[in-house]
N, C-alpha and C positions, 0 to 999 in steps of 0.2 A: 418459396420459389426454387424451382429446379436449378441446380448449379452445374448440371452435366452438359446441357445442349441449348444453344441459342440458334434461331434461324436468322441468318444475316443476309440482307438483300442490298447489294450495291446497284444504284440506279442512275441511268443517264438517258433522259428523254424517252421514257418507256411507259407513259401514263396508262395506255390501254393494256399493255402486258402486265403491268403492276397490279391493275384492278383484278385481273384473272388470278394472279398469284395470291392476292389478299383473300379473295373469295375462298380459295382452296384451303388457306390456313385457318380461316374462320370455321371451316367444317371439321377441323382437327380436334379430337377429343381432348388431348392434352392442352391445347391452347384454350379451349372453352373452360377447362378446369383451372386455368391459371398456372399450369405447370411449366409451360414453355414460353419464353420471351422472344420477341421479334425486334431486330434492329434494322432500320432502313436508313441508308445514307445516300443523299442525292448529290450528284457531281455537277452542280451548277447547271441543271437542266433549264431550257427555255420553254418547255411545254408544261403541262399540268402534273408532272410526276410528283412534285413535292406536295401539291394540294391533295392529290389522291392519298398519299402517305399520311398527311396530317389528319384527314378525315378518318382514316383507319385508327390512328392514335387517339383521336377524340372519343371514338367508340370504346376503346380499350386502354385507357391511360395508364393502368397498372401493368400492362403487358407489352406495350409497344413504345419503342423509342425511335424518334425521327430526328435526323440531323441533315445538314447540308454544308457543302464547301462554298466559300465565297468566290472561288475561281475553279475552273476545271483542273483537277490535279492528276488527271490520267486514270485509266482503269485500275492499275495496281494501287495507286495512291488512294483511290476510293475504297478498294477492298481493305486496305490497311486501316482506314477509318472505321469500317464495319467491325474489324477485329478489335481495335482499340476500345470501342464503345460497347463491347460485349463483356460479360463478366463470368461466363461459364467456362468449363474446361474445354468443351468442343464447340465449334461453330459450323453449322451447315450453311455453306455459301450457296444461296439459291438465286438463280437468275430471274430477273423480272420477265414474266411471260411463262415461266414454268409453273406447273400445277401439281400439288401434292394429290395423289389419287388413292392413298390409303387413309382411312379415317382415324387410325391410331398409330402411334410410334412407341407404344409401351414395350414391345419386345426389344426394340433398339435401345431404349433407355435402360431396360433391365440388363442388357448385354454390357453397355458402357459402365453400369454401376457395379458389375461384378468385380470383387477384389482381384481375381486372377487376370482381369483385363485392364488393370490400372496402368499398365505400361503401353497400351495401344496408343498410337499417335496419329493414325490416319485411316480413313475408310472411304469406300464408294458404295453407292446404292444402285440397285437395278432400275432401269428406266423403261418406259413404254412410250414409244414415239407414235403410236397409232392414233388416228384422229378420233376414234370412238371410245377412248379410254373412259371408264366409269369409276366413280368413287366407290370404295368398298372397304371392308375391314376383314382382311384375311386372317384366320385364326392360326395359320401355320406359317412359320418363318424359317428361312435357312440363312443364318448368319455365320460366316466362316472367319475364324481367326487365322491369319496368315503369317507365317514366319519363314524366311524374312520377307521383305517387300516384294510384291509381284506386279505384273503389268495391270492388275486390277486398279491400281492407283494412278495409272497414266491415263488420265481422262481429258477429253477436249471440250467437255460440256461443263460449264461452271456449276450447274445444279447438282452434279453427282458427287461433289466433294464434301466430306466431313473431316475437319482437320482439328488437331490440337491447337488451341488458340495461341499459346506461348510459342510453340514451334513455328507456326505460320508467321507470326509477327517477327520472330528472330530472323527467319529466312528472307522474308519480303522486305523488311525495313533495311537490312544491310544492303541488299542488291539494288533497291530503289534509290538509296542515297548515293550510290556510286556515280550516278549521273554521267556515265560514259555514253558517247553517241550511239554505240552499238549495243548498249545494255538494255535490251527490251526484254523485261522479265516475263517468263511464262510461268504463272503462279503454280499451276498444278504440278508441272514437272520440277520446278525448283523445290517444292515441298516434298514431292515423292522421292527425289534423289537424296534429300537430307534424311529421309525416313528409311533408307535401305538397311539400316542396322537395327531397326525396331519393329515390333509386331504391328500389323495392320489388320484390317478386316474388310469384308465385302458382304453386302446383302444380295444373295443370289435370288431370293424369293421372299416376299412378293415384290412386284414393281412398286416403287414408292413415289415416283414423279413422272409426269407426262412432259416430255421435252418439247419446248416451244418450237414452232416452225419459223421463228424469227430469222430472217435472212440478213439482218444487219449486225451479225455477230460482233461481239465486243472487240475482237481482234482480227478475225479471219478475213473480213471484208474491208478492213481499214487500210490506209495508205502505207502503214508499216508492216503489212502482213508478211512480206518476204523477210524482213528483218527478224520478226518473231520466229519464223520458221528456221532460219539459219542459226538463231540463238539456241533453239532446241538442239540442233545438231552439235553446236559447240559445247553445250552443257553435257550432252551424252558422251561426246568424245573425251571430255576432261574428267569424267567421273572416275575416282580413284579405285573403286571396288569392282572386281570382276563379277558383277551380278548378271544373271542370264537375261532378265527382261531388258536391261540396259543395252546389252549386245544386240538383242533382237530388234529393239526399237531403233538403234543406230543404223543397223543394216537396212531397215525399212525406210527410214527418213533420208538416207543417202542414195536410195535406189529409185524404183519406179513410182513410189509414193510421191516423190517430188514432182514428177511429170504431171501426175493427176492434180496435184496442188496448183501447179502453174496454170493448168487448164482452167481450174476453178477461179483463180484470182483474175485471170484475163477476162473471163466471161461475167462473173458475178461480183467481183471485187473492185478494187481501185485501179486495176489494169496491171500489165506486165511489160516492162521495158526490155529491149534486147540486151542492154548492158548488164541486166540482172543476172544473166547466165555466167558472167565473169565472176561475180560475187559468189554465186552458187558453187562453181567449180573450185574456187579457192577455199571454200568452206568444207570441201570434201565430198560434194555430190558427184556421183559417177558420171563418166563421159556420156553414156547413152542418154540418161535422163536429162543431163544438162543441154545436149544438142536438141533433144525433143522440146525442151522448154524454150530454147532459142527459136525454133521453128514456130512454136505456138505464139511467141511474142510478135513474130513477123507476119503471121497469117491474119487477114482482116476478120473482125469479129463476126460478120454475117456468115462467113464460110464455116467458122467454128461452131456457130449456132446450128447450122444445118447438120454438121457432123454429130453434134450433141443429140439432136432430135432423132437421127437415124439410129444412133447407139441405144437410146432409150427405148425406141420401138422394138429393136432387136432383142433387148433384155426381156420385154414383156411377152415375147412369143414362147 
């Protein structure tokens, strides 16, 4: 059994999406050959997620491990369970609903197995979010080793992260155990910041995963969305090393990106309260974006929906 890479899937009430992900994994050459193992951990779902996972495990008992939490331990707590129950050097955290669209991962495994890459700690893969993505086996790959960490590892989609298991556990367990009221861990950023002194990699070609159109994002649309966002800002501000991608992301997150985010969570998420602008300003968000977010919080949703429709039509012209 390969000790380099495990595909780990944290699941919470995503039975339909999980079925799509499983189908794509079963098409993978290395999975069929028994080279890659899959770990699925269910976070106390009330739907058929665990049943779907168990049927998958029954078909491939030597390659699939399924577990569940007796209570909902939160998104990060569930990711920790996936990591703890994997035994490879790297874990590819794949979101339920995402589909692998390349039929082989051999070039990736060869890259990770090269002695010169033994110090690599994190990587990201190219994604294709097109609705017509087809499975294929591209013979040509472009995998770049990056020194030091770049913004390629600052990803907001769970399916694009490949992480060193020990590093990820060390980072996430420490922060998850702090249990501070404002300590909403952002896993990708937490691990990426800890990796700024180590080599990383990125797969520029081919696309390896088709990103799900799931709009119930594991954090973005939840009631703590703003807390996660402001925690991103805090983590970037407190990072001790003058790394270029950190500076760029901090400027982005304290600028007009925040206003766009406010618009999204008001329309598509759990809502936005006017007093949220105070927390944002205190966290370092610029005055302009903060005032815009305040206006968005006060404007009725139907009017914002009209503005959204007009903007999207203008973009298509």
